[in-house]
C-alpha positions as CSV (number, residue, x, y, z in Angstrom):
1,M,205.3,21.8,89.5
2,A,201.6,21.0,90.4
3,K,200.5,17.4,90.0
4,R,198.0,16.9,87.3
5,T,195.1,14.7,88.3
6,G,193.0,14.9,85.1
7,I,190.1,16.1,87.2
8,M,188.8,19.5,86.2
9,E,188.1,21.9,89.1
10,N,184.6,23.4,89.3
11,K,185.2,26.9,87.9
12,T,182.5,29.5,88.4
13,A,182.2,33.1,87.2
14,K,184.1,34.1,90.3
15,G,187.1,32.0,89.4
16,I,187.4,32.9,85.8
17,G,186.3,35.6,83.4
18,N,184.3,38.5,84.6
19,P,183.5,38.3,88.3
20,R,180.6,40.7,87.7
21,L,178.5,37.9,86.2
22,L,177.1,35.1,88.5
23,P,175.5,31.9,87.5
24,L,171.8,31.7,88.7
25,K,172.7,29.5,91.7
26,E,175.3,31.9,93.0
27,A,173.1,34.9,92.3
28,A,170.3,33.3,94.3
29,Q,172.7,32.6,97.2
30,W,173.9,36.2,97.0
31,L,170.3,37.4,97.6
32,G,169.5,34.6,100.1
33,L,166.9,33.0,97.8
34,T,166.4,29.6,96.5
35,V,167.1,29.0,92.8
36,W,163.4,28.7,92.1
37,A,162.6,32.0,93.9
38,M,165.4,33.6,91.8
39,R,163.8,32.2,88.6
40,E,160.4,33.5,89.6
41,R,161.9,37.0,89.9
42,I,163.6,36.6,86.5
43,W,160.4,35.4,84.8
44,A,158.5,38.3,86.4
45,G,160.9,40.7,84.8
46,Q,162.3,42.0,88.1
47,I,165.9,40.8,87.5
48,P,167.4,40.7,84.0
49,V,169.7,37.9,82.8
50,V,172.7,37.7,80.5
51,Q,172.7,34.8,78.0
52,F,175.4,34.5,75.4
53,P,174.4,33.7,71.8
54,G,174.0,30.0,71.2
55,G,174.3,29.3,75.0
56,R,171.7,28.0,77.4
57,K,173.3,29.1,80.7
58,Q,172.0,32.3,82.2
59,Y,174.1,34.8,84.3
60,V,173.0,37.6,86.5
61,D,174.9,40.9,86.7
62,I,175.8,41.9,90.3
63,K,174.9,45.5,89.4
64,D,171.3,44.3,88.6
65,L,171.2,42.4,92.0
66,E,172.2,45.6,93.7
67,T,169.6,47.6,91.8
68,F,167.0,45.0,92.8
69,I,167.9,45.4,96.4
70,E,167.7,49.2,96.2
71,R,164.3,49.1,94.5
72,N,162.9,46.8,97.2
73,K,164.2,48.5,100.3
74,R,161.5,49.5,102.8
75,T,161.5,51.2,106.1
76,I,159.1,49.6,108.6
77,I,157.9,51.7,111.4
């Protein structure tokens, strides 16, 4: 049986629930951006967020991150 320490582990969307939703910080890391750069894209309407009723925390759908990447791909010649 595992020893109980009374310290709660840091659980993220990857660890529990739906792994498709990422907190802002993890979504920013996924794109290689800072959290502020991620927020700027959200405020500009480029990336939608999921916010549960009554909650403050915002999540980003991985599918929306993939769509953002596809929309912003460019070939440089």
